Backbone as CSV, one residue per row, in Angstrom:
resi,resn,N_x,N_y,N_z,CA_x,CA_y,CA_z,C_x,C_y,C_z
1,HIS,105.294,90.215,91.812,104.296,89.501,92.597,103.070,89.164,91.746
2,GLY,103.289,88.763,90.520,102.191,88.470,89.604,101.820,87.005,89.566
3,GLY,102.071,86.271,90.644,101.709,84.862,90.684,102.926,83.969,90.765
4,PRO,102.703,82.662,91.002,103.823,81.724,91.173,104.694,81.563,89.937
5,ALA,104.150,81.936,88.769,104.966,81.956,87.544,104.891,83.341,86.930
6,GLY,105.017,84.362,87.781,104.927,85.754,87.350,106.059,86.163,86.432
7,TRP,105.983,87.408,85.981,106.936,87.871,84.955,108.374,87.832,85.434
8,GLN,108.603,87.892,86.749,109.978,87.863,87.239,110.643,86.512,87.004
9,TYR,109.833,85.478,86.696,110.383,84.137,86.463,110.438,83.785,84.980
10,GLN,110.060,84.713,84.102,110.008,84.417,82.678,111.335,84.749,81.985
11,VAL,111.562,84.085,80.868,112.737,84.376,80.044,112.310,85.346,78.946
12,TYR,112.966,86.467,78.872,112.634,87.511,77.910,113.544,87.380,76.671
13,ASP,113.067,87.870,75.543,113.920,88.011,74.370,114.826,89.214,74.596
14,ALA,116.114,89.011,74.417,117.092,90.050,74.730,117.724,90.609,73.463
15,GLU,117.839,91.921,73.432,118.504,92.605,72.325,119.535,93.572,72.896
16,LEU,120.789,93.409,72.498,121.838,94.337,72.918,121.798,95.527,71.966
17,VAL,121.174,96.616,72.409,120.988,97.791,71.554,122.321,98.455,71.256
18,ASN,123.143,98.615,72.296,124.510,99.102,72.141,125.296,98.593,73.340
19,ASP,126.533,99.056,73.530,127.372,98.470,74.573,126.926,98.843,75.983
20,SER,125.911,99.694,76.102,125.437,100.078,77.429,123.922,99.945,77.591
21,THR,123.248,99.361,76.606,121.783,99.291,76.633,121.292,97.892,76.278
22,LEU,120.418,97.347,77.126,119.836,96.026,76.911,118.322,96.161,76.876
23,LYS,117.696,95.634,75.832,116.242,95.691,75.668,115.670,94.283,75.811
24,LEU,114.757,94.113,76.756,114.142,92.813,77.036,112.660,92.868,76.677
25,THR,112.190,91.883,75.928,110.805,91.864,75.456,110.151,90.536,75.800
26,MET,108.883,90.594,76.232,108.142,89.372,76.565,106.699,89.524,76.102
27,ASP,106.139,88.437,75.556,104.721,88.373,75.212,104.018,87.504,76.237
28,SER,103.134,88.133,77.005,102.352,87.421,78.021,100.981,87.110,77.435
29,LYS,100.649,85.832,77.321,99.422,85.418,76.651,98.188,85.687,77.511
30,ASP,97.069,85.877,76.854,95.790,86.090,77.530,95.527,84.945,78.509
31,GLY,95.268,85.275,79.778,95.025,84.264,80.803,96.260,83.864,81.581
32,ASP,97.422,84.388,81.209,98.658,84.084,81.935,98.496,84.498,83.398
33,MET,98.655,83.545,84.330,98.453,83.767,85.762,97.073,84.395,86.043
34,ASN,96.107,84.075,85.171,94.713,84.552,85.269,94.546,86.037,84.957
35,PHE,95.574,86.686,84.447,95.435,88.076,84.024,94.906,88.132,82.591
36,PRO,93.966,89.027,82.299,93.414,89.113,80.940,94.348,89.840,79.979
37,GLY,94.228,89.502,78.698,94.901,90.240,77.647,96.210,89.641,77.194
38,ASN,96.434,89.701,75.877,97.756,89.442,75.323,98.567,90.718,75.526
39,VAL,99.574,90.633,76.376,100.342,91.815,76.764,101.767,91.711,76.229
40,LYS,102.223,92.766,75.581,103.636,92.872,75.204,104.308,93.791,76.202
41,ALA,105.313,93.284,76.871,106.037,94.060,77.885,107.481,94.239,77.442
42,ILE,107.986,95.444,77.584,109.365,95.764,77.210,110.041,96.461,78.377
43,VAL,111.237,95.992,78.736,112.041,96.646,79.764,113.414,96.955,79.161
44,THR,113.818,98.212,79.232,115.099,98.631,78.665,116.008,99.128,79.790
45,TYR,117.153,98.479,79.924,118.158,98.856,80.924,119.292,99.593,80.210
46,GLU,119.674,100.739,80.766,120.787,101.484,80.198,121.717,101.955,81.309
47,LEU,123.010,101.681,81.154,124.033,102.251,82.030,124.475,103.568,81.414
48,THR,124.287,104.665,82.146,124.542,105.980,81.572,125.923,106.495,81.953
49,ALA,126.348,107.543,81.270,127.679,108.105,81.499,127.799,108.772,82.861
50,ASP,126.661,109.115,83.473,126.710,109.767,84.790,126.436,108.782,85.924
51,ASN,126.822,107.503,85.708,126.840,106.496,86.774,125.444,106.117,87.254
52,ALA,124.513,106.006,86.316,123.146,105.616,86.669,122.744,104.355,85.911
53,LEU,121.826,103.608,86.537,121.129,102.523,85.864,119.727,103.042,85.571
54,ASP,119.444,103.262,84.294,118.175,103.831,83.840,117.293,102.693,83.331
55,ILE,116.123,102.528,83.949,115.208,101.445,83.580,113.922,102.058,83.043
56,LYS,113.548,101.659,81.829,112.300,102.124,81.224,111.396,100.923,80.948
57,TYR,110.143,101.042,81.349,109.157,99.980,81.165,108.097,100.441,80.172
58,GLU,107.628,99.509,79.343,106.521,99.780,78.425,105.638,98.530,78.378
59,ALA,104.342,98.720,78.146,103.442,97.579,77.970,102.212,98.011,77.199
60,THR,101.697,97.099,76.379,100.433,97.291,75.673,99.619,96.012,75.813
61,THR,98.296,96.119,75.620,97.402,94.981,75.814,96.259,95.021,74.800
62,ASP,95.634,93.853,74.559,94.450,93.827,73.697,93.162,93.629,74.497
63,LYS,93.268,93.525,75.842,92.117,93.504,76.735,92.459,94.341,77.959
64,THR,91.461,94.935,78.575,91.712,95.702,79.795,92.332,94.802,80.856
65,THR,93.445,95.238,81.414,94.188,94.438,82.382,94.795,95.368,83.430
66,VAL,95.578,94.825,84.330,96.278,95.650,85.317,97.785,95.452,85.152
67,ILE,98.512,96.558,85.192,99.967,96.539,85.024,100.593,97.406,86.102
68,ASN,101.564,96.858,86.827,102.285,97.628,87.857,103.669,97.011,87.998
69,MET,104.509,97.261,86.998,105.847,96.668,86.969,106.794,97.437,87.888
70,THR,107.841,96.750,88.335,108.852,97.410,89.156,110.159,96.642,89.075
71,ASN,111.187,97.195,89.724,112.481,96.521,89.830,112.698,96.113,91.278
72,HIS,113.017,94.844,91.471,113.149,94.296,92.832,114.594,93.890,93.127
73,SER,115.544,94.611,92.526,116.949,94.334,92.841,117.231,94.643,94.310
74,TYR,118.160,93.876,94.879,118.578,94.098,96.262,119.931,94.802,96.263
75,PHE,120.052,95.787,97.154,121.272,96.584,97.232,121.926,96.433,98.602
76,ASN,123.253,96.313,98.582,124.054,96.429,99.794,125.239,97.317,99.420
77,LEU,125.141,98.590,99.780,126.112,99.574,99.318,127.480,99.438,99.979
78,SER,127.591,98.596,101.005,128.887,98.430,101.664,129.891,97.709,100.773
79,GLY,129.384,96.971,99.797,130.254,96.163,98.952,130.540,94.799,99.536
80,ASP,130.079,94.549,100.742,130.219,93.247,101.397,128.825,92.793,101.802
81,ALA,128.303,91.835,101.068,126.916,91.415,101.280,126.711,90.677,102.595
82,ASN,127.782,90.470,103.362,127.627,89.883,104.699,127.304,90.945,105.748
83,ASN,127.402,92.218,105.364,127.056,93.291,106.287,125.557,93.552,106.245
84,THR,124.961,93.919,107.366,123.553,94.292,107.357,123.411,95.716,106.810
85,ILE,122.171,96.119,106.571,121.889,97.462,106.077,121.396,98.364,107.211
86,LEU,121.515,97.914,108.452,120.942,98.644,109.580,121.627,99.977,109.837
87,ASN,122.909,100.108,109.458,123.618,101.369,109.656,123.534,102.294,108.455
88,ASP,122.926,101.824,107.362,122.687,102.709,106.225,121.681,103.778,106.628
89,SER,121.818,104.957,106.064,120.840,106.016,106.286,119.953,106.155,105.051
90,LEU,118.661,106.360,105.287,117.676,106.388,104.204,116.847,107.661,104.274
91,TYR,116.617,108.248,103.108,115.668,109.353,102.960,114.602,108.933,101.970
92,LEU,113.338,109.169,102.308,112.232,108.938,101.391,111.478,110.250,101.204
93,ASN,111.235,110.621,99.961,110.509,111.851,99.650,109.010,111.602,99.847
94,SER,108.640,111.442,101.120,107.273,111.024,101.435,106.918,111.424,102.857
95,THR,105.650,111.769,103.046,105.134,112.044,104.389,103.896,111.211,104.694
96,THR,103.562,110.244,103.812,102.436,109.330,104.052,102.802,107.941,103.542
97,PHE,102.162,106.914,104.107,102.372,105.551,103.627,101.061,104.775,103.699
98,THR,101.055,103.584,103.096,99.848,102.750,103.071,100.055,101.559,104.007
99,PRO,99.379,101.540,105.164,99.535,100.437,106.113,99.098,99.102,105.520
100,VAL,99.571,98.013,106.147,99.215,96.662,105.705,98.616,95.892,106.876
101,ASP,97.849,94.846,106.524,97.308,93.973,107.562,98.271,92.813,107.807
102,SER,97.853,91.836,108.558,98.748,90.740,108.938,99.091,89.822,107.769
103,THR,98.394,89.982,106.634,98.720,89.197,105.433,99.583,90.000,104.463
104,TYR,100.094,91.154,104.904,100.938,92.057,104.123,100.158,92.791,103.035
105,MET,98.824,92.770,103.082,98.005,93.439,102.083,97.640,94.839,102.568
106,THR,97.643,95.813,101.644,97.278,97.174,102.009,95.837,97.226,102.505
107,THR,95.605,98.056,103.513,94.277,98.168,104.125,93.380,99.155,103.382
108,GLY,93.983,100.006,102.541,93.240,101.064,101.875,93.462,102.416,102.511
109,GLU,94.057,102.441,103.691,94.346,103.705,104.363,95.601,104.365,103.758
110,ILE,95.644,105.691,103.863,96.849,106.460,103.559,97.120,107.302,104.801
111,VAL,98.226,107.005,105.502,98.436,107.512,106.856,99.673,108.409,106.904
112,PRO,99.605,109.551,107.594,100.802,110.398,107.756,101.903,109.654,108.521
113,THR,103.148,109.887,108.129,104.275,109.235,108.801,104.793,110.060,109.977
114,GLU,104.428,111.328,110.058,104.941,112.190,111.114,104.600,111.620,112.491
115,GLY,105.615,111.523,113.338,105.418,111.001,114.679,105.357,109.495,114.751
116,THR,105.631,108.799,113.624,105.617,107.340,113.608,107.018,106.810,113.330
117,LEU,107.155,105.494,113.415,108.430,104.841,113.115,108.727,104.843,111.620
118,PHE,107.771,105.297,110.810,107.866,105.199,109.354,108.213,106.528,108.699
119,ASP,108.660,107.479,109.492,109.005,108.802,108.980,110.466,108.825,108.531
120,PHE,110.667,108.829,107.211,112.003,108.977,106.635,112.091,110.266,105.823
121,SER,111.235,111.241,106.154,111.248,112.510,105.422,112.519,113.308,105.728
122,VAL,113.178,112.968,106.829,114.538,113.419,107.118,115.410,112.168,107.210
123,MET,116.538,112.166,106.510,117.373,110.955,106.452,117.718,110.457,107.849
124,LYS,117.524,109.164,108.078,117.884,108.565,109.363,118.370,107.138,109.147
125,ARG,119.034,106.615,110.165,119.577,105.259,110.100,118.438,104.249,110.024
126,ILE,118.531,103.302,109.085,117.459,102.331,108.877,117.169,101.540,110.145
127,GLY,118.205,101.181,110.887,118.013,100.350,112.074,117.611,101.107,113.313
128,GLU,117.462,102.430,113.202,117.187,103.248,114.386,115.928,102.801,115.127
129,GLU,114.888,102.452,114.378,113.611,102.094,114.999,113.371,100.585,115.058
130,ILE,114.293,99.804,114.470,114.072,98.348,114.417,114.587,97.733,115.711
131,THR,113.775,97.805,116.733,114.109,97.251,118.037,113.134,96.131,118.365
132,GLU,113.523,95.265,119.278,112.619,94.186,119.688,111.303,94.741,120.204
133,GLU,111.384,95.842,120.944,110.169,96.448,121.496,109.234,96.931,120.384
134,ASN,109.800,97.624,119.385,108.967,98.135,118.295,108.413,97.015,117.431
135,LEU,109.234,95.984,117.180,108.756,94.854,116.383,107.615,94.115,117.078
136,LYS,107.590,94.194,118.386,106.535,93.532,119.160,105.310,94.421,119.322
137,ASN,105.520,95.716,119.572,104.420,96.575,120.006,103.828,97.455,118.917
138,ASP,104.584,97.756,117.871,104.049,98.588,116.796,103.381,97.693,115.756
139,GLU,102.105,97.914,115.503,101.342,97.014,114.632,101.940,96.914,113.236
140,GLN,102.331,98.063,112.654,102.864,98.023,111.299,104.247,97.388,111.248
141,MET,105.092,97.660,112.227,106.384,96.973,112.306,106.170,95.467,112.442
142,ARG,105.211,95.092,113.266,104.916,93.677,113.495,104.385,93.023,112.215
143,ASN,103.474,93.704,111.537,102.884,93.128,110.323,103.912,92.947,109.215
144,GLY,104.882,93.869,109.111,105.889,93.774,108.057,107.188,93.141,108.496
145,ASN,107.264,92.722,109.767,108.511,92.214,110.349,109.638,93.230,110.162
146,GLY,109.264,94.500,110.269,110.184,95.593,109.987,109.591,96.446,108.892
147,TYR,110.450,96.954,108.020,109.979,97.805,106.930,109.742,96.982,105.670
148,ASP,108.499,96.898,105.265,108.114,96.273,103.995,106.789,96.909,103.589
149,HIS,106.871,98.217,103.269,105.673,99.013,103.070,105.822,99.919,101.845
150,ASN,104.683,100.448,101.445,104.594,101.350,100.305,104.464,102.790,100.802
151,TRP,105.430,103.631,100.414,105.377,105.054,100.765,104.807,105.837,99.583
152,VAL,103.893,106.749,99.862,103.312,107.628,98.845,104.254,108.811,98.666
153,LEU,104.737,109.019,97.471,105.742,110.049,97.245,105.107,111.439,97.212
154,ASP,105.821,112.412,97.778,105.384,113.807,97.756,105.844,114.434,96.444
155,ARG,105.088,114.183,95.401,105.474,114.620,94.065,105.015,116.055,93.796
156,LYS,105.808,116.759,92.992,105.459,118.114,92.574,104.633,118.093,91.299
157,THR,104.830,117.045,90.485,104.099,116.908,89.222,103.566,115.490,89.119
158,ALA,102.758,115.254,88.103,102.167,113.927,87.925,103.067,112.983,87.147
159,SER,103.979,113.531,86.337,104.691,112.645,85.414,106.181,112.915,85.262
160,ASP,106.724,113.967,85.847,108.151,114.254,85.686,108.999,113.280,86.498
161,LEU,110.260,113.167,86.119,111.217,112.367,86.880,111.609,113.160,88.120
162,GLU,111.334,112.599,89.309,111.620,113.298,90.555,112.325,112.363,91.538
163,LEU,113.056,112.962,92.483,113.758,112.186,93.493,112.755,111.468,94.397
164,ALA,112.941,110.164,94.565,112.062,109.374,95.428,112.752,108.949,96.711
165,ALA,114.053,108.643,96.634,114.766,108.122,97.804,116.258,108.331,97.634
166,SER,116.967,108.319,98.763,118.426,108.295,98.732,118.921,107.457,99.900
167,VAL,120.044,106.782,99.680,120.633,105.890,100.675,122.110,106.221,100.815
168,TYR,122.597,106.240,102.054,124.010,106.513,102.318,124.562,105.400,103.196
169,GLU,125.697,104.834,102.767,126.358,103.761,103.530,127.632,104.361,104.128
170,PRO,127.714,104.517,105.461,128.775,105.323,106.067,130.174,104.720,105.980
171,ALA,130.306,103.396,106.028,131.644,102.800,106.039,132.370,103.009,104.713
172,SER,131.634,102.849,103.612,132.248,103.007,102.291,132.116,104.420,101.757
173,GLY,131.127,105.165,102.279,130.838,106.486,101.745,129.978,106.451,100.496
174,ARG,129.502,105.273,100.118,128.670,105.171,98.915,127.291,105.789,99.146
175,TYR,126.795,106.426,98.098,125.526,107.150,98.164,124.763,106.857,96.878
176,MET,123.474,106.556,97.001,122.657,106.253,95.829,121.337,106.999,95.909
177,GLU,120.901,107.509,94.775,119.593,108.136,94.672,118.685,107.295,93.790
178,VAL,117.372,107.396,94.028,116.363,106.733,93.204,115.431,107.810,92.669
179,TRP,115.306,107.876,91.351,114.432,108.838,90.682,113.352,108.087,89.918
180,THR,112.148,108.661,89.844,111.066,107.963,89.152,109.978,108.938,88.730
181,ASP,109.110,108.469,87.840,107.898,109.206,87.481,106.659,108.572,88.109
182,GLN,106.870,107.592,88.996,105.768,106.868,89.613,105.308,107.541,90.919
183,PRO,104.095,107.209,91.398,103.558,107.895,92.577,103.989,107.312,93.918
184,ALA,104.687,106.162,93.907,104.982,105.515,95.189,106.259,104.693,95.101
185,LEU,106.714,104.253,96.271,107.923,103.437,96.369,107.764,102.446,97.515
186,GLN,108.073,101.187,97.248,108.079,100.156,98.280,109.507,100.025,98.817
187,PHE,109.654,100.174,100.119,110.948,99.965,100.775,110.868,98.664,101.555
188,TYR,111.756,97.722,101.191,111.813,96.419,101.861,113.208,96.220,102.420
189,GLY,113.280,95.862,103.700,114.567,95.780,104.387,115.132,94.395,104.574
190,GLY,114.777,93.438,103.693,115.347,92.091,103.800,114.893,91.357,105.046
191,ASN,113.648,91.589,105.469,113.168,91.101,106.760,112.902,89.605,106.815
192,PHE,112.773,88.959,105.660,112.335,87.562,105.656,113.409,86.600,105.139
193,PHE,114.589,87.118,104.829,115.667,86.224,104.392,116.194,85.429,105.586
194,ASP,116.222,84.124,105.443,116.626,83.271,106.568,117.791,82.355,106.218
195,GLY,118.484,82.655,105.116,119.631,81.848,104.731,119.304,80.682,103.828
196,THR,118.007,80.484,103.520,117.626,79.359,102.656,117.628,79.755,101.180
197,THR,117.750,81.055,100.893,117.757,81.553,99.517,119.161,82.009,99.164
198,THR,119.545,81.782,97.912,120.852,82.242,97.455,120.679,83.258,96.336
199,GLY,121.631,84.178,96.270,121.623,85.209,95.238,122.750,84.988,94.249
200,LYS,123.320,86.083,93.748,124.388,86.001,92.759,125.599,85.267,93.328
201,TYR,126.218,84.458,92.494,127.439,83.718,92.829,127.235,82.777,94.013
202,GLY,125.976,82.376,94.253,125.698,81.446,95.333,125.698,82.059,96.715
203,LYS,125.725,83.410,96.796,125.725,84.085,98.094,124.428,83.801,98.848
204,THR,124.556,83.339,100.085,123.390,83.118,100.936,122.789,84.466,101.332
205,LEU,121.473,84.573,101.189,120.774,85.807,101.530,120.261,85.712,102.963
206,ASN,120.778,86.591,103.797,120.471,86.539,105.220,119.705,87.778,105.674
207,TYR,119.280,87.705,106.912,118.408,88.681,107.551,118.962,90.102,107.478
208,ARG,118.198,91.013,106.866,118.499,92.443,106.817,119.899,92.752,106.260
209,GLU,120.310,91.999,105.252,121.607,92.250,104.609,121.461,93.040,103.304
210,SER,120.229,93.394,102.940,120.034,94.126,101.687,118.708,94.866,101.733
211,ILE,118.593,95.850,100.847,117.346,96.591,100.735,116.867,96.574,99.288
212,ALA,115.558,96.668,99.130,114.953,96.871,97.816,114.171,98.173,97.864
213,LEU,114.303,98.962,96.810,113.588,100.228,96.671,112.857,100.177,95.334
214,GLU,111.557,99.899,95.408,110.771,99.526,94.232,109.794,100.640,93.876
215,THR,110.077,101.383,92.805,109.164,102.431,92.363,107.955,101.785,91.705
216,GLN,106.759,102.359,91.947,105.537,101.654,91.557,104.311,102.543,91.754
217,LYS,103.148,102.014,91.346,101.879,102.510,91.850,101.568,101.729,93.121
218,TYR,100.539,102.141,93.858,100.274,101.496,95.143,99.916,100.023,94.933
219,PRO,100.177,99.150,95.910,99.769,97.754,95.809,98.247,97.595,95.919
220,ASP,97.717,96.569,95.272,96.317,96.152,95.405,95.345,97.246,94.969
221,THR,95.695,97.973,93.916,94.824,99.069,93.469,93.429,98.623,93.025
222,PRO,93.233,97.419,92.454,91.871,97.073,92.024,90.849,97.063,93.161
223,HIS,91.303,96.916,94.408,90.376,96.854,95.536,90.247,98.175,96.279
224,HIS,90.941,99.220,95.795,90.897,100.518,96.478,90.745,101.606,95.415
225,ALA,89.513,102.036,95.215,89.212,102.946,94.109,89.928,104.292,94.240
226,HIS,90.302,104.682,95.465,90.965,105.977,95.663,92.474,105.896,95.450
227,PHE,93.024,104.685,95.206,94.430,104.549,94.855,94.600,104.859,93.365
228,PRO,95.786,105.326,92.931,96.033,105.529,91.500,95.791,104.230,90.723
229,SER,95.053,104.317,89.642,94.652,103.115,88.901,95.835,102.464,88.196
230,THR,95.810,101.136,88.140,96.798,100.377,87.373,96.165,99.755,86.129
231,LEU,94.923,100.163,85.800,94.261,99.612,84.619,94.973,100.057,83.343
232,LEU,95.133,99.115,82.426,95.651,99.413,81.094,94.648,98.885,80.086
233,LYS,94.198,99.763,79.185,93.171,99.405,78.209,93.776,99.292,76.819
234,PRO,93.116,98.558,75.910,93.608,98.487,74.525,93.743,99.886,73.935
235,GLY,94.829,100.109,73.229,95.101,101.407,72.639,95.919,102.321,73.526
236,GLU,96.042,101.968,74.818,96.867,102.743,75.733,98.255,102.116,75.852
237,GLN,99.200,102.875,76.383,100.543,102.348,76.639,100.942,102.622,78.081
238,TYR,101.345,101.578,78.763,101.914,101.718,80.102,103.367,102.128,79.962
239,THR,103.775,103.146,80.718,105.182,103.545,80.761,105.577,103.808,82.210
240,HIS,106.838,103.662,82.488,107.366,103.794,83.845,108.869,103.976,83.707
241,VAL,109.420,104.939,84.432,110.876,105.167,84.435,111.374,105.098,85.866
242,CYS,112.475,104.394,86.066,113.145,104.312,87.360,114.640,104.431,87.116
243,VAL,115.287,105.303,87.868,116.729,105.505,87.713,117.398,105.336,89.066
244,TYR,118.364,104.425,89.146,119.186,104.243,90.348,120.544,104.899,90.110
């Protein structure tokens, strides 16, 4: 979400490190999408022997800037992208989240999930709370058209790789975990796909047919001083690990 020509739309220099590792490098020039600094960004994807996709992010800058990279891949564990994700069960290692306003921007609040529709601290079916009544009457459900929010992870340490989320798809029996060293995770339930967008192999992307689980720092940190900072200064290195 770094602008209309953000990094997700750029072509990176690719290096095949070995048969299971791909290293992508990009130089973002000072002023790119109005962000300061000449930034070198590196993303390394590795398929590991224990059935994981390991993603490592790095970035450096020559001017103070903001960096909050993530992976926005969409998952449908059923193996049939025509199925919705409403029967998938989700666990989030979190007991608080950051509400959004009607423009999908974080309000600055950090709110407990207990007793709300946003409590995934015990695994439950994603579609359990997505009802017409809740979409109409619950402000956060209404603002996100379902789930499109940032959960604050209940971390034990500041920097270790820890479990952030797990998803179970009952028809296939497929199960996926998400591990990260980041403080938060955005869960998006495909709420805005209307069939006008296509994905891999020309597949039409439809309503609630996929989920994204995006490890990150909180959104809009420059406007909320109590959120974890996304500032990166010259001489520092941004790092981030996400494992699916």
